[in-house]
Each structure stands twice: as structure tokens, then as C-alpha cells.
N, C-alpha and C positions, 0 to 999 in steps of 0.2 A: 447502632451502638448496643442495642440489646443483645444482638447475636455475638458481638465482640465480648461483652460482659459474660455471657453464658459460656463462651469458648474459654475465657480465662479461668472461670470457676471450674470447668471440666478439667483443664490442665492441672490446676491446683489439687483437685480431688484425686486425680490419677497419680500425680507425683507423691502425694501423701500416702496413698494406699501402697504404692510401689516401695516407698522408703520404709514402710512399716513391716516389710517382709521379714519373717523370723530369720535371724542369723543362723547359719548352718555350722554344725560341728561334724566333721567327716573322719571316719576311721577307714583306712585303706590297708589292705594286706594282699599278699600274693606270692609270686615267684619272680626272681630276677636273675639275670646273667650279665656278664660283662667281659669285654676283651681289652687287654692292655698291652702297651709297650712298657717294659720295665728296665730300670737301670739300678744295679746293685753295686755297692762300693764298700770295700773293707780296707781300712788303713791302719798301719802300725806306726805310731807317732813317736816312738822312742828315739828316732834318728831325724836328722835334718838333711835333706828333705824327707818327708814321710814316705814310707813304702806303701804303695797303693795298688790294690787289685780291683779291677773294674770289669763289669760284665753287662752286656745288653742282651735282652731276651724278650720273649712275649709271654703273656700269662692270660688265663681265663678264670673266671669265678662263677660259682652258683651261690645264690644267697636268698634269704627270706626277708623282704622289706616290710616294715610297719610304719605307716605315716599317719600322723594326727594333725588335723587342720581345723583352725577356727577362723570364721569369716569376719574380718575386721570391717570390711565393706563389701558391696556386691562385686567389686573388682579385685580386692586384695584379701589374701588370707595368710596366716602365719601359724607355724606349728613345729612339731618334733619329727625328726627322721631317725629311725632305728633300723639297723641292718646287721644280720649275722650270717656267716657262711664260711666258705673255704675256697682256696685256690685249687685248680685242677692240675694234676701232674701228668706228664707224658707217661703212658703205660709202660714204656721200656725202662723208665728210671723212677718208678713210684714205690718200689719195694722198701718197706721200713720207714716211709715218710708219711707224715700227716700234718695238717695245719688247721687253724681256725682263726676267724677275725670277728670283731665286733665294732660297729660304728654308731655313734650317737651325735646328733647335730640338730641345728635349727634350719628350717626352710621357709621361704617366702614365695608367694606366687601372685602373678597378675593375670587376670582372666581377659583374654582377647575377645572371645565369643562367649556370651553369657546368656544362655537360654535355660529354661526350667529343667529340661531333660538332657541338655548337651552343653559341655564346656570345652573350650580350648584354652590352655593356659601356658604361660612361661614361668619358669621357676629358677631359683638360685638358693644355695645353701652352703653353710660352713659346718665342719664337723671335727670331732676327735675320734681317733681309731686306735685299736690295739690289735696286734697280730702275733700269734704264737706258732712257731715252726718247730716240729719235733722230728727227729731222725734217729733211727736205730741201725747201727752198723757194727762191724767187727774190725778192730785194729790190732795187728800182731797177736791174733787169737783172743783178744779181750773184747767182750761185748760192750758197746758204748751206747748210752742213751743221751742224746744231746737235745736240749730245749733252748731255743733262742726266742726272746720276747722283745718285740718292737712296739713303739707307739709313735703317734704323730698326728698331724692335722691334715685336713683335706678340703676340697671345694667341689661343688657340683653345679652345673648349669644345664637345665633340661627343659623340655617341652612335652606336654601331654594332653590326652583327651579323656574326658569323663562322659560316660553315657549311662543315664539312669533309665533302665529298661523295665523296672518294676517298682515304681514309686520311690521308696527310699533306698532301694538296692540298685547298684550299678556296676559298670566295668571301668577299670582304670588302666590306661596304657601310657607309658611315658618312656622317653629315651633322651640321652644327653651325654655331655662330657663329664667325666669323673676322674679325679686325681687325688693321690695320697702321697705324703712325704713322711716316711718312717725313719726312725733312728733306733739303733740297737740299745736296749736298756738293761738287759740281763742275759747271761749265757750260763747254762748249767751243763756239766758233764757228770752223768751218773748221780745226779742230785747234789753235786757240789758246785757252788758258785765259782765262776771263772773271773779272775781279776781283769777288769776292762780299763784299768788306768791308762794303759798305753795303746788302747785299741778304739777304733771308731767304726761303726757299721751304719750304712744308710741304704735304704731301698725306696726308690721313687717309681710310682706307677701312674700312667695317664692313658685314658682310653674312653671307650663308649660303653654306656650302661643302659640296660633295657629292663623294664618291669611290666608285667601283665598280672592283673588281679582284680579282686572284687572290692567294693567300697559300700559303706552305708552312711547315710546322712541323718543326723539327729536334730 
């Protein structure tokens, strides 16, 4: 009976000490890239049926991710996902083209393997994104600057590894499924807004996203 009592006390003490571990706040940054399958659609809606132009292609991006995570419990954390970058063009068709995007969302993670210096987690998140496409070209001898602005929502499902190799400093690697559904919001030609009353533009991308970087836990 005495041994059983001492065993129960030991379990209680260990559990209390384990439960009192300081909750972590993590800051993660690094470099990311992604490959997508893309579907673009442009519709002229003044007629019935609509006149629709549709194209399917591939795309790749490079981006800088910033992730902030707060530990709700030793298995769950929640935070912000921030990402900005650009899509890559085919070198043969990149003249006069540029683009930039920005993503802001919330992410949640569940830790499958939870050790002091190593974590394996599953994550999911929802976000809002903005995309700006700029193109300079000449039409009938007239230089044209065209800027198209898109916005939309997205979802990401991923898995990752954390390795703390120097106390509070560690490495973060994750990969997963990433998708965005964009709608055309604004179109400008040489600084003049184009009337989009009878036009609709959509761009949907789905693919694989990869991130490698450093993190610090506070």
C-alpha cells in the first residue's frame, strides 16, 4: 500500500511539473516556394450566354513566409500566417511583366510528436490574399501599362518538422497543399480605371507549398 501511495504521489508531482511548463510563443521565418496548377477565366457578361475565355496552365512562386504561433496547450497552437512574394514567368515571355502577392491568414497546428527539441505537427489555415499583375507592352505603336488587381480567399493544409538545435533557436521545414481563389477587382490602362461592369475575371491556383527557415521560441 505504501508503494502504491508513493507511486500515485510521484505521478501527481510529475504531471503537475509537466503541466506547468511555460507556454511557448514561436516566431518562424525563412524562404518558401510553391508549384501550382492554375485555371484562369475571363468572361464578357453583356450577352446571354456569357462569352468566356478559359486557360489552364502551371505556375510557380517564390515567397517569404512569416509565421507566429502561440501554444494553447502542449499539443495545440494557434497564430498568424503572413506571406509575400511573386509568381515566376517563363523567361521567353517575361519581358515587361511583373507581379506581387500578399497573404494574411490564421493557422492552427496539432503536434503529433512533442519532444523538447523536436516536433512533428499537422497544420491547417484559412487566409485572404491579394495579387497584382503588371504588364507593359505596345499596341498600334502606343505604349500601354496595364495593372490588374485580384483578391480572394485560400486554404492550406500542411505538415512540418521543428528541430531546436541551439536552445531557443531551431529549424522549421513544412510542406503541404495550398490553394487560392482570386477574383478580378480592378483593371487599369495607363492609370485609367477600366469599367468592369460587364466583365468578370477569375484565377484559381492549387498545388504544393514548401518552406524552410529558422524559428525562435520565447
